[in-house]
C-alpha positions in Angstrom: -5.8 -16.4 -33.7 -3.9 -13.2 -34.9 -0.4 -12.9 -33.6 0.9 -9.6 -35.1 -0.6 -7.5 -32.3 0.5 -9.8 -29.5 4.1 -9.9 -30.9 4.2 -6.1 -31.2 2.9 -5.4 -27.7 5.3 -8.0 -26.1 8.3 -6.7 -28.1 7.7 -3.2 -27.0 6.8 -4.2 -23.5 10.2 -6.2 -23.1 12.6 -4.1 -25.2 11.0 -0.7 -25.8 11.4 -1.1 -29.6 12.5 -4.1 -31.6 14.2 -7.3 -30.3 17.9 -6.3 -29.7 20.6 -8.2 -31.5 22.4 -8.6 -28.1 20.0 -10.1 -25.5 22.8 -10.1 -22.9 23.1 -6.2 -22.8 22.7 -4.6 -19.5 20.6 -1.9 -21.2 17.7 -4.3 -21.1 17.5 -3.9 -17.3 15.6 -0.6 -17.3 14.6 1.5 -14.4 11.1 1.0 -12.9 9.8 4.2 -14.3 10.9 3.5 -17.8 8.2 3.1 -20.5 8.2 1.3 -23.8 7.2 2.7 -27.1 3.4 3.1 -27.6 1.4 0.8 -29.7 -1.2 2.4 -32.1 -4.6 0.8 -32.4 -7.0 1.8 -35.1 -10.2 2.7 -33.2 -12.5 1.9 -36.1 -11.1 -1.6 -36.4 -11.0 -2.1 -32.7 -14.7 -1.1 -32.2 -16.0 -3.0 -35.3 -14.0 -6.2 -35.3 -11.7 -6.0 -32.2 -12.3 -6.0 -28.5 -14.6 -3.0 -28.7 -17.2 -5.1 -30.7 -18.6 -6.2 -27.3 -19.2 -2.6 -26.1 -22.6 -2.6 -27.7 -24.9 0.4 -27.2 -27.3 -2.0 -25.5 -24.9 -2.3 -22.5 -25.1 1.3 -21.6 -27.6 2.3 -19.0 -28.9 5.4 -20.8 -29.6 3.4 -24.0 -31.3 0.7 -22.2 -33.5 3.2 -20.3 -34.4 5.1 -23.4 -35.7 2.0 -25.2 -37.3 0.3 -22.2 -38.5 3.0 -19.9 -42.2 3.4 -19.3 -41.7 7.1 -18.8 -43.8 9.2 -21.1 -41.6 10.8 -23.6 -42.7 13.7 -25.8 -43.8 12.6 -29.3 -42.0 14.1 -32.3 -39.1 15.3 -30.1 -35.3 15.1 -30.1 -33.7 14.9 -26.7 -30.1 15.8 -25.9 -28.3 13.5 -23.6 -28.6 15.8 -20.6 -32.3 16.5 -21.3 -33.0 12.8 -21.5 -31.0 12.0 -18.3 -33.2 14.7 -16.6 -36.4 13.1 -17.8 -35.4 9.6 -16.8 -33.8 10.6 -13.6 -30.5 9.1 -14.5 -28.6 7.1 -17.2 -24.9 6.1 -17.2 -22.8 6.7 -20.3 -19.8 4.8 -19.2 -19.2 1.0 -19.3 -16.2 -1.1 -18.3 -15.8 -4.5 -19.9 -13.5 -7.4 -19.2 -12.7 -9.3 -22.4 -12.4 -12.5 -20.4 -16.2 -12.4 -20.1 -17.0 -12.3 -23.8 -16.4 -15.0 -26.5 -18.2 -15.3 -29.8 -16.2 -18.1 -31.5 -13.8 -15.7 -33.3 -10.2 -16.8 -32.9 -9.0 -13.6 -31.0 -10.1 -14.5 -27.5 -6.6 -14.7 -26.0 -5.4 -11.7 -27.9 -8.2 -9.6 -26.5 -7.9 -10.9 -23.0 -4.2 -10.7 -23.0 -3.6 -7.2 -24.6 -6.7 -5.3 -23.3 -8.9 -7.3 -21.0 -10.1 -4.2 -18.9 -11.2 -1.4 -21.0 -13.7 1.5 -20.3 -15.9 2.9 -22.9 -17.9 6.2 -23.1 -20.9 7.4 -25.1 -19.6 10.7 -26.6 -21.8 13.5 -25.7 -21.7 15.7 -28.9 -24.1 18.1 -30.4 -25.0 15.4 -33.0 -26.2 12.9 -30.4 -30.0 12.8 -30.4 -32.4 10.5 -28.7 -35.4 10.8 -30.9 -39.1 9.9 -30.4 -41.1 10.2 -33.7 -44.7 11.1 -34.1 -45.8 7.5 -33.7 -43.8 6.9 -30.6 -40.9 4.9 -32.2 -37.6 5.6 -30.5 -34.2 5.7 -32.1 -30.9 7.3 -31.7 -28.8 9.4 -34.2 -25.2 10.5 -33.9 -24.3 7.7 -31.4 -20.6 7.3 -30.9 -19.0 4.9 -28.4 -15.3 5.4 -27.8 -12.7 3.5 -25.7 -10.7 5.4 -23.0 -6.9 5.4 -23.2 -5.4 2.1 -22.2 -2.0 0.6 -21.4 -0.3 -2.8 -21.1 1.7 -3.7 -18.0 0.8 -7.1 -16.7 -1.3 -5.6 -13.9 -5.0 -5.9 -13.4 -7.7 -7.3 -11.1 -10.0 -10.2 -11.1 -9.7 -12.6 -13.9 -7.0 -10.3 -15.5 -4.8 -10.7 -12.5 -5.2 -14.6 -12.4 -4.4 -14.7 -16.1 -1.3 -12.6 -15.7 0.0 -14.7 -12.9 -0.1 -17.7 -15.3 1.2 -16.0 -18.4 3.9 -13.7 -17.1 6.6 -16.3 -16.2 6.5 -17.5 -19.8 6.9 -14.0 -21.3 8.8 -11.9 -18.8 10.3 -14.2 -16.1 13.0 -11.6 -15.1 10.7 -8.6 -14.9 12.5 -6.5 -17.5 9.2 -5.3 -19.1 7.8 -1.9 -18.7 4.4 -0.2 -19.2 3.4 0.7 -22.8 0.5 2.9 -23.8 -2.1 1.6 -26.1 -3.1 4.6 -28.3 -6.4 4.5 -30.1 -6.0 6.5 -33.3 -8.7 7.9 -35.5 -12.3 8.6 -34.7 -14.7 6.0 -33.4 -17.7 5.2 -35.6 -20.8 7.3 -35.4 -24.0 5.4 -36.0 -27.8 5.5 -35.9 -29.4 3.1 -33.5 -32.8 1.5 -33.5 -34.8 -0.6 -31.2 -34.3 -3.6 -33.5 -30.6 -3.2 -33.3 -30.8 -2.8 -29.6 -32.5 -6.2 -29.4 -30.0 -7.9 -31.7 -27.1 -6.4 -29.7 -28.6 -7.6 -26.4 -28.9 -11.1 -27.6 -25.4 -11.1 -29.1 -23.9 -10.0 -25.8 -26.0 -12.5 -23.8 -24.7 -15.3 -26.1 -21.1 -14.1 -25.9 -21.2 -14.1 -22.1 -22.8 -17.6 -22.0 -20.2 -19.0 -24.4 -17.3 -17.5 -22.3 -18.8 -18.8 -19.0 -18.6 -22.4 -20.3 -15.5 -22.4 -22.4 -13.1 -19.6 -21.2 -10.4 -21.6 -19.6 -10.1 -24.2 -22.4 -10.1 -21.6 -25.1 -7.5 -19.5 -23.4 -5.3 -22.4 -22.7 -5.3 -23.4 -26.4 -4.8 -20.0 -27.8 -2.1 -19.2 -25.2 0.0 -22.2 -26.2 -0.1 -21.1 -29.8 0.8 -17.5 -28.9 3.6 -18.6 -26.6 5.1 -20.9 -29.2 5.0 -18.0 -31.8 6.7 -15.6 -29.4 9.5 -18.1 -28.8 9.9 -19.1 -32.4 10.1 -15.6 -33.6 12.8 -14.9 -31.0 10.8 -12.3 -28.9 10.9 -14.4 -25.7 13.8 -16.7 -26.6 16.2 -15.5 -23.8 19.0 -17.6 -25.1 22.7 -16.5 -25.7 23.8 -18.3 -28.9 27.1 -16.5 -29.2 30.1 -18.7 -30.2 27.6 -21.5 -31.1 26.5 -21.6 -27.6 23.0 -22.3 -26.1 23.1 -20.5 -22.7 19.9 -19.3 -20.9 20.0 -15.7 -20.0 19.0 -14.3 -16.7 18.5 -10.6 -15.8 19.0 -9.2 -12.3 20.5 -6.4 -10.4 23.3 -6.1 -7.8 22.3 -5.2 -4.3 24.7 -3.3 -2.0 
């Protein structure tokens, strides 16, 4: 499991920037509207090897309909997105995924579920996006680009995300000093060509990832969370201990009520 991203996100969530030298400072108790410094996520890395790798084109309604529809499509023709939607009657281009539902054996399951979990993706409707039927009836897509929508980290969510947050937050932010941080995707999402063969490969990959998560999610998360929590503590990010004057005093944060 990688820890660099988790450490950066938690550090900025708790402290806005780096871990302060004085963890007893009142400045750490920020107003409810305060925000932390954003975290930059390279969109190419995210879509190819990060959480976005599960947002396969096969998961989008318009792509599935294009390859599977029995509707007669014109041979030797290139359809724009809007034209194809008109012919097929519909075809969604947005997909929301929960990382909790996908596991492929790569050791980033907790990182993905903790940092992102709920993310929405769109097929980018550009002039280069074409749904092509060749002279022999073979179908493929050119100029296909799938991009994640803007995201943030704030320990809120629904479904599995909410349940996970309820378990994890007491270990990371027991005194509620953390604030929302934006996760900014930088760069341009990959643009690809997409064939029916790739559609079948991706469909099988997603099916297997869902099946693995269904039988191993809790055990995998528990194991990876323990490792991440230990690293956050050992690096001092969540070590709320006052060691001034050779002491070892736990630190609690709160507000006065009048």
